[in-house]
N, C-alpha and C positions, 0 to 999 in steps of 0.2 A: 212323531210324525201324523200318526193317523188320517184322518179324516182330510186334514189341511194339505197334509204333502200328497192321498190320490188324487185332490183337485188339482196341485201344482202340476203334478206330472202326467195326467188328463189323458187317464185309462180311456177307452174309447169305448173298451166293452163295460158296462156298467153293469149286467149282471155279472159280472167276475169280480168286479170290485165290491159289490154286495155282501157275496158269496165271502172273499178274503176277508172283509169287516167283520163280517159275523163270527169267523175262526177266529179272529183275535179278541173281540169282546167275550165270547164265552170261553176262551182261556184264560183272561183275565179274572172273569168270574168266580171261575174252579177252582184260580188260585187263591181269590181272596176268600171265598166258601170254605176251602179246607184245609185253608190255615186259623180258622176258628178254633176253640178250645171246649168250645160247647156244643151238644150235638142238635141240627136242625132237622125239622121234618121239611122233606121236600119229597114230590111227586117220584123221583126215580134216582138212586143212586149207586146204579149198577156201573157206571162207568168208573167208579171208585175201584174197580176190581180190572180195570183193564190197565194194558202199559201208559205208564206216565205221557204227558204230551212232550212232543221236542221239533226241534227243528235245527237242520244242520244246513250248510252250504260249502260242496269240496269244490276247492280249484286245484286240479291237475298242476304241478309243479310247487315252486318255493315263492311265492307273493306275497310273505305277510304285510310289508309293508305299503305296498300298492294296495290291499285292501285296506288297511285302516285309512290312505289318503282316500280312498272311494268312498268311504262312509263320510267323509267330509264333504264332499261333492254332492250326497244324496240330502243335505241338510242337518247330518249331525254334527254336534260340536263333541271335540274329544277334552271331555274333563281330566283325567286322569288315565293312566297306564301301568298296569303293574303285572308282577309275574304271582303266578299260584300254582300251587303242587298240592295232589290229593287224589282218594279215588274219583273216579268219572261221576258217581252220585252227587257224591259231597260240593265235588266242581259246578253240576249241575244246577244244583241249590243254591248256594252263592251267586249264583249267575240270574236266576231267577227273581232276587231283590230288585225293589226297584221303586221309585219313591210314591206316597201314596198317591200322588196328582198324575204318576204315570208318566212324567215329562224328566225324570234322571232314571235312564237302564244301564245294564251290564250287559257284555257280549263279551265271549271268549274266542281267541284265535292262536292258533297252532300250527306247524308243519312240522309232519311226519311219513315214512313211507310213502314219500314220492308226492304226496298233499297238504296244501295248505285249508285248513277246516275251519268256517266261522259257525260259532255254535250261538245263535239267534232265539234265546225263549219268548219274544215279544213277536215272533214269528213277524218281519215286515220287511226285512232285504230283500228276502225271496221275491218279492211281488215288484222289483224295478228292473222287469225284463230290459226295456230296452236300453238302458245304463248297464244290467248284466250285460249285454249283447256287446256293447261298446267295450267293455272291459275283457270280455272273451277275445276281442279282436287284438286288445292291446296285449296280453299275456299271449295270445296265442295257442289257447288252449283250452278243455273243458271245463265248463261248470255244470253241478247239478245241485237243484237243489232237495232237498227231503225233508216232508214236514208230516206227522202223525199231531192231530188233535183228537184227544179220548173223547171228551165231552160229547160233540157232535160226531163224534168217529168220522172224523174228514181224513185223506190222506190226498196228499199232494205233492207233484212228481214233476220238476220241470227240468230240460234237460238244454243246456245251450253251446254251440260252439262259435267258432270263428266265423262261420256262414250265417250264424243267427239262431231265432227258434227252433229247434230242431221237435221237440215233444213238450206240450202242457198236459199235465193230467192232474185234474181236480174231481174225487170222488166222495161224497158225501154218503151215507147211510141213511136208504131211505128217501131221496132225493136225486130228480135228473141231472143229468152232468151237464156243465156250463161253461161253453165257450171255452171246450178240449180243442186240443190241435193236437193231432198225431198222437191218439189216445195210446197209452200203452198197456200193449195186451196184456202182460203178464201182472201188473197192477190192476187191472180191471177185473182180471180172473180171482185174486187176492184182493178183495178191497179192505185189507187192515196194516197196520202197521206190519206183520208178519211179510204182507206182499210187497214191503218198500223195500226191506231187507234183502230178500229173494231180487230185484231189480237190484240194489247197491251189490248185491253177489253178480248178476249177468252184465253191469257193466264194470267188474273187476276192481268196485273200490273196495280198499282193505277196511270195512270199518271194524271190523273187529278188534284187530290191532291197533286201530287208529283212536278205541276207546277203551284203554286199557286200566287196569287196576291203581297205575301210577301215572298220571297225567300232569305235566307242565304245561301252561300255555300263558298267553297273556290277558289277563282282565283289564279288558275299557270299559269304561265308565262315561258316559256319553251324555248331552241332555238334547234332546228333541227339540 
C-alpha cells in the first residue's frame, strides 16, 4: 500500500501522512538492520533497549470475517489464510516476515474476551480512518488503534466510534504534535508504550489476557 494508497485515499492532512510514512519506513529499516548477524556502527543504538514496536487494532465484538473482508476493500489481496498457535512473541515474530520488496505481508486476527484483534506489524491499517469509521458504523461498535514504534519513539492512539473519529493522538519524542484531534491526556502525560497500555486499561480493553502465552489466531498472507 505505502505511498500509493495514501495518495489514493487522499488524506487531507499532509503533515500527518508524512509522519505516518516516516513511522512505517523507520520500522522497516529497524527490522532490516536488526536482522543482520554482523554488528554495524550506528550513531545511536539505544532503541534496541526499548520495548519492540507493535501495532494492534481492537474491535469490540466478534467481527473476524468482516475485518478480513475490510482488508480486501482497502486494496489488499488475500493470498492465504491459515491458523497459527504459539506464544505471543513467536506469533508476532512470524507476522513480521514479509517479502523483500515489502509487497507480501502478514497480519494476524483473532477473537477473544469480547474483542476481535488485528495484529498489524506493517502499521498501515490504522491509518485508514475514514474506512474504519465506516466499519465502526457497520459493526456498531468501538475501534481502537494502538501503535508503538520504538526507533522514532512514536506512540499513536486512535479511538473511533459509530459516531465518527473521537480521538487521534500521534506523539513522537522531540517533535511537536501534528494534526491531533482531542489528544488523549493520559498518553500525552506518559508518552511511551507504557502510556498506551494505561490508556487501554482506562478503556477497559483486556490486553493482558488477549495476548497470553498460548495464542490461537488466523494468519492472513496479503499482497499489497
